N, C-alpha and C positions, 0 to 999 in steps of 0.2 A: 241802772244795770250794774252787774258785778264786773270785776276786772277782766275776767276771761272773755266775756262778751265784748267788752270794749277792745280787747286785744284782737279778737277775730275780725271785728268790723274794721279796725284800723288796718290790719294786714290786707284785707280785701280792697279797701279804699286806696291803698298804696300799690296795688297791682300784684300782690302775692296771693295767687288763687289755688295753689297746690301745697298740701302738707303731707310730708312723708313722716310716718310716726311709728314709734314703739313706746307707748305711754305706760305710766305707772300711777300709783296712788296720788302723788303730788300733782299730777296733771289732770285729774278727773274732772275738775270744773272746766278746764279748757276743752276736754273731750265732749262734755255736755254742751258747751257753747257751740261746738261744731254742728250739733244737731239743731240748736235753737236759732243759729244764724245761717241762713242758706247761702250757698255760693262757693264754699271751699271744697275742692276735690281732695279727698282724704285717701291716702295709700298706706296700707299697713305693711311693714317689714318685720320679719321675725327675729331680726338681730340688728343692733344699732349700726354696725358697720355696713349692713345692707342699706339702712335708712340714709346714712350720710352719703354713701356711694350713689344711690339713686338721685339724691339732690344734686350731686355733681354732674351726672349724666344729663339730668333735666336742664340744668343751666346751659350746658354746652350747645344744646339744640334750640331751646326756647329763647336763649339770650335774656332771660329774666330770672330772678331768684325765686326759688320755692322756700318754704320753711320746713325745718325738721322739728319733731317733738320728741325729746329725750328725757329719760328719767334720772334725775339727780346726778351726782358725780360719777357713779359707776356706769350709768347709761352713756354719759358723755365719753367716759374712758373707752367703752366698747366701740364707740364710733370714731375714735381719734385717728385710726389708721387711714381711713378714707377721707377724713377731714384734712389730714396732712397732704394726701394726694390732691384734694380739691384746692387747697391753698397753693400748691405748686402749679396746678392747672389754671389758677386765677379765676376760679368759678365763684359766682356770687351765691351765698347761702345765708339764710337767717336761721340760726339755731335757737329754738325755744327750749330751755333746759329747766325743768321743774326742780324745785329745791324745798328743803324743810321750811315750814312756816316760821316766820321771824321769831315768834315767842318760843318755838320748840327747838330751834337750832342750838341755843346755849346748853341744852341737855345732852348734846353729843350722841344722838340716836345712831343706831347701827349704819344707816345709809348716809350719814353726814360725811362729807369730804370737802376737799379744797376745790370746789367747782370753779371758782374764779381762776385759780392758778392753772388748772388743767386747760381751761378755755383759752387762756392767754398764749399757750404754746402753739395753737392752731388758728387763732383769730386775729384779725386786724382791729376789731372793735369788740369790747366786752363791757357789759353793764349789768348790774343787779337792780331790779325795780324794787323799791321799798315802800312805795305808797300807791294805792290803787288809783288815785286820781291822776298819777303821773304815768301810768302804764301805757296809755295810748301815745303820749308824747315820746316815751322811750322806744316804743315799737316803730314810730316814724323814723327815729334816728337809726335804728337797726337796719331798716330797709334802705335808707339812704346810704349807709356804710356798705351794705352788701352790693348795692347797685353802682358804687363808685368804680369807674373804668379801671381795668377791664373786668373787675369782679373781685369781691373780697368775702371773707368769712366774718360774719357778725354774730355774736352770741349774746342773747338776752336771757339772763337768769331770773327765774320767776318763782319766788317763794309762794307756797300754796295759799297762804292767807291773803296775799295781794291779789291772787286770782279769785278767791271766793268772796271777798268783801265787796259791799256795794260802794257806789261812788265812782265807777269807771267813766271815763270821758274818751270819746273817739278822737284819735289824733288826726290832724290835718296834714295830708301828705306834702312832702317837699321834694323837689327834684335833687338828684345827685349832682355833684359839681361836674363841670365839663373837664375833660382831660387837660392837663397843662399844655399850653401851646408849644409848638415845635420851634426850636431856636433857629432863626435864619442863618446864624453862623454855622450851625451843625450841617445845614443843607449845603452851604457854600464850601465848607471843608470837605464834605464827602464828594461833592462834584469835582473839586480840585484833585483829590486822591484818584478818582476814577479817570480823570483826563491825563494824569501824569504817570500812572503806574499800570503795569499789566499783571501784577501779582496780587490781585484784589479779590476777596471773597465777600459777597453780601450774605450775611447770616441772618435768617428770618426766624422769628418766634412770635407767639401770641397771635393776634388777629392778622398779622402780616402774612400768614400762610393760608388765609382764606382767599376766596376767589379774587376779590378786588385787589388785595395786596399782591398776590401772585402776578396778576396781569401787569401791574406797574413794575414789579421787579424784573419781569421778563423783558419789558421795553428797555429798561435801564441796562440790563445785561447785554441785549442785542446791540445797543448803541455803543457800548464801551468795551465789550469783550470780557467783562467780569464774570466770575463764577457765582452761582447762587446755591446755597444749601439751607436746610432747616435745622434748627437745634434738635438734638436727640430728644429732649424732654418736652417737645411741643405736644400739646394736649389734643389739638383738633386741627386737621388739615383738610382742605378741599383737594380731591384727587380724581384721577380718571380723565376721560376724554374731555378736552376743552380746558384743561389745567396744565400747569407745568409738570414736566417729568422730574419732579423734585425728589432728591434723596436727603436723608438726615445724616448728621454727623454720626459715625458708627458708635456703637456701645463699647466694644472692646478697645482697650488702650492702644494696642499695636495698630489696629486698623484705623482708629481715629487719628493717631499721630501721623500715619502715612497719608491719610486723606487731607489733613490740614497743613502738612509740611510745605507745599508749594507756595503758601500765601504768607506774605510779609505785611499785608494790610488787610484787616478784616473790618468791615462796616457792620455795626450792630444795629439791627432793626428790631427793637423790643427784645433783643437777645442779650445774654451775658457771655463773657468769655468761657468757652467750653472746658470743663474739667472732668476728671474721671469720677465715677460713682464712689470708688474706694481708693485708698492708697495701697500700692503694691510694693513689695521689696524690690529695690533697685530700679523703680520706675518713677517718672515725674508725676506730679499731681495734675499738671496742665497738659492739655492735648494739642496745643498749638506750638509752633516753633518759638523758642525763647526770644527771638528778635522781632516777633510779630508786633505791629502797632495796631491798636484798636481805635476806632473812630465811631462814636455813638451818634447815630442819626436820630434815633428815638429810644427813649427809656421804656421799660415795661408798662409804666403808668400813662404813657402818651399814646396818641392815635397814629399808628404806623402808616395808615393810608394817607393821612395829611402829609406825613414826612416823605413818603415815596412819591406822592404827586408833586410836591415841591422839588424833589430831586430830579424827577423826570422832566419837569419844566426847565429847571436850570441847565440841564444837559441837552435840551432840545430833542429828547428821545421820541421818535415817531411812534405812532400806533403800529403794532405788528401782531400778526396772527400767532396763536400758540402752535407749537410743532405737532404734526400728525403722528400719533403713537403707532400707527399701522393698524392692520385688521385685528378685530377681536379674535382671540384664540379659541380653539376647540377645547372641550374638557380633556384633561389628561386621563390616561388609563394605567392600569397596573398597580404595583405596590405603592403605598403612600410615601411621598417625599415632600419636603418643603416646596420645591419648585413645582411639583405636580399639583399640590393643593392650591398654590397661588394661581397657577394657570387655570385650574378648574373654577376657582372663585371669579377670576376675570371673565371667564366664558359664560358664567351663569347668573351672576348677581343682577338683581333688578335695577332699573333706572332709579337713581337717587337713593340707593341703599345707604345704610349707615353701618360701618364696621367698627365694633368695639374690640380692640386688639390687646389681649393679654396672652399672646402666644409665647412670650418670653424668648428663649433662645431659638425655638423652632422657626419663628417667623421673621428673623432679622433680614432675610432676603426677599420678603413678600413684595416690596415696592417694585422692584425691577420688572416683575412679571405681571403687574396689575395696572400699568399705565394705560393700557388699551381697553380697560373696563369702562362701562358707562360712568358718567359723572357720579361721584359719591362722596360721603364724608367719612373720614377715618379718625377714630378716637384712640388715644394712647394713654397708658399709665404714665402720668407725668411725675409722680413723686417717688416711685420706686417701691412703695409699700404694697406688696402683692395682695390681691384680693379685690381689685376694683373692676375687673372686666365684666363680671356678671351683673353687679348692681348698676354700673354705668350704662350697660346695654339696656337694662330695665328702665332706668330714668330717661335715657335717650328716646326710647319708644314712646314714653308719655310726653316728653318734650316735643316730639314730632307729631303729637296728637294721633298716634296709631296709624298714620298715613304712609309711613315708609317702613320697609323691611329692615330690621336690625340683624346683623350677622355677628355673633360673638365668637371670635377665634380664641379659644380658651385652653391654656395649659391645665392639666388635671390637678397638679399639686396646689396651685394657687386658687383653683375653683373651689377647693374644700374650705377655703377661708370664708366664703360667702355663698355657698350653694343654696341657702334659703331664698336667694333671689328667684329661683325657679318657682317657688310657691307663689310669690307675688305676681310673676308673669302669668301663671295659670289663673290666679284669682282675677286679674285685670284683663285676661285674654289679650295678651300683647303679642304682636307679630315679630317674635324674636327666634331666630334659628341659632342655636348654640352648637358649635363644633368643638367637642372635647378632644384635645390632643393627648391621647392616652398612651403615654410611655411608662407610666407607673413608677416614676422616679422624679426627684428634684434635679433635672438634668443640668440646669444652669449652675448649680453648686458643684457638680462634678467638674465642670470647666473652671470654676473659681478655685478649686483646690490647686489646680496647676498654676493658675495666675498668682496665687499668694505663696507658692513654693512649699505647700504642706505635702506630707506623704501619707495619704489615708490608707488604713488597713481595713480589715473585715468589719470591725466595730464601727469605724467612721462611715464606711460605705453603707452599712445597714441603716444609718441615720438618714440616708438620702433615698432609701428604697421604699416605694409605696406598693410593692407587689406581694407583701406577706402580712395580712391577706390582700388580695387585689380589690380595688374599688370597682363596684358594679354600677356604672353610670346609668345604664338603662333602668335598673331597679331603683336607684336613687331618684332619677327623674320621675319615674312612674309614681313613686311614693310622695312626690310633691305635686302630683296631678298633671304632669307634663308627658305627652307622648314622646317616645324615644326609640331609637334603633341603633344597632352596632354596625359599623362598616369596617371591613378588613382590606378593601381595595379602593382606589380612586373611582373606579366605575360605580361601585355601590354608593360611595359618598356622593357622587354627582347625582345619582338617581334620587337619593334621599334629600339632597339640597333642593333639587327642582320641585319635588313634591311638597316640601315644607314651605317653599316660597309662595305657594298658592293657598296656604291655610291662614285664616285670620286668628292664629293661635300660636303659642310657643311650641318648639320642637327641639329635641336634643339628638345630636348624632355623636356617638362615641366612635371616633376614628382611631383605630389601633395603629400606632406608629412605632 
């Protein structure tokens, strides 16, 4: 068999059964092998940043890596924004990046680039296969790296001749290493802090904010009086009825400093000390009080459930029921507001929905009004590179095997980075409802002007304006094969949401805000 067939067979044997792709000439033998070797689910994305974002969303729900298929250094470059986000989300992805044939690369053909150097900026593992006989073995190592807890980016660079030559050997899968064990001293130290201090925050991130970790953190908090928050850059939270009424550290520096000021002891559970996204004139970089002491219960590469179980046992924390969030609200009416949209979402979302949230500044208060919603998963932009909401929603729908409704709360400016996701949603008939928050401007940057102390004038403000000409989201969605409608009130938005939730297909609502 040729190298491409051995690669596809190895990926399947290692449990990688989905390929998100935007291929080119160097990858044609791999594409042919996808026909000749049955079993791989192939999903086409019309731009590489959609491809990598879909792989991120897929991992968050499926909890196993997919592979991407990208074309040479420029294709990898196009996908790097959402690979950055996936790295920050700690999602497992196997990138297969086609490259020039080994004999052709020295001629510096137009598409030749520093593929390895680019890959290293967003990958935990990078390797170039140079022999067809070794390709299966290399693929096994890539899957192992991507599957290493809690998830990593692995990039396998595949020269075209290594793919087309005969002599391929299917690799034998090997298990990923277990997470490093929790230090008993860390558990004892955290227990001592919780017993002896009342100014303690337990800061959760990574898998700690899923259902099992939350339940343990709630027990510990109830037994000790500690506060619990989630890191702002947490990628995936379990939310709604039956879960903690958990809030994140705020994005804004003033709000974050105020929220963290009472705590002189912060216990980190897969989290890191919170800092601002940017440096601002006259403001600190850190969001916590300068006298705060940090106590690491578990690192991001460790199992937070093991750590929290050990801490709950050390404290003798009894089982305790989650708080009742109260009755489910009715849909809001009237003019669109952030509070009204959150209330409407809580009133109408189906059981076990998935929310992909790239609402940016409009959605920072959504949590408070959605605690009484049915149990659901909430996915966030973890790396700050806008343009992940739509592809993450697309990948999440596939990761959930089309069995759960995905609701994408999507700012209009960042949606333009990856609107090709709608085409894939239509092609795959995915149950995704996208609510475009259409204010026709980069509203977050208007706020940032004030934060950095700049004084924008007409030219500067025009750079933040999306209203000349206005984006027609109904037409854009229709052009991608997706049904769409515009809403100017929460009443109309609620009606469209309810109708879309019953369709086994994507739907776009342009909500004028």
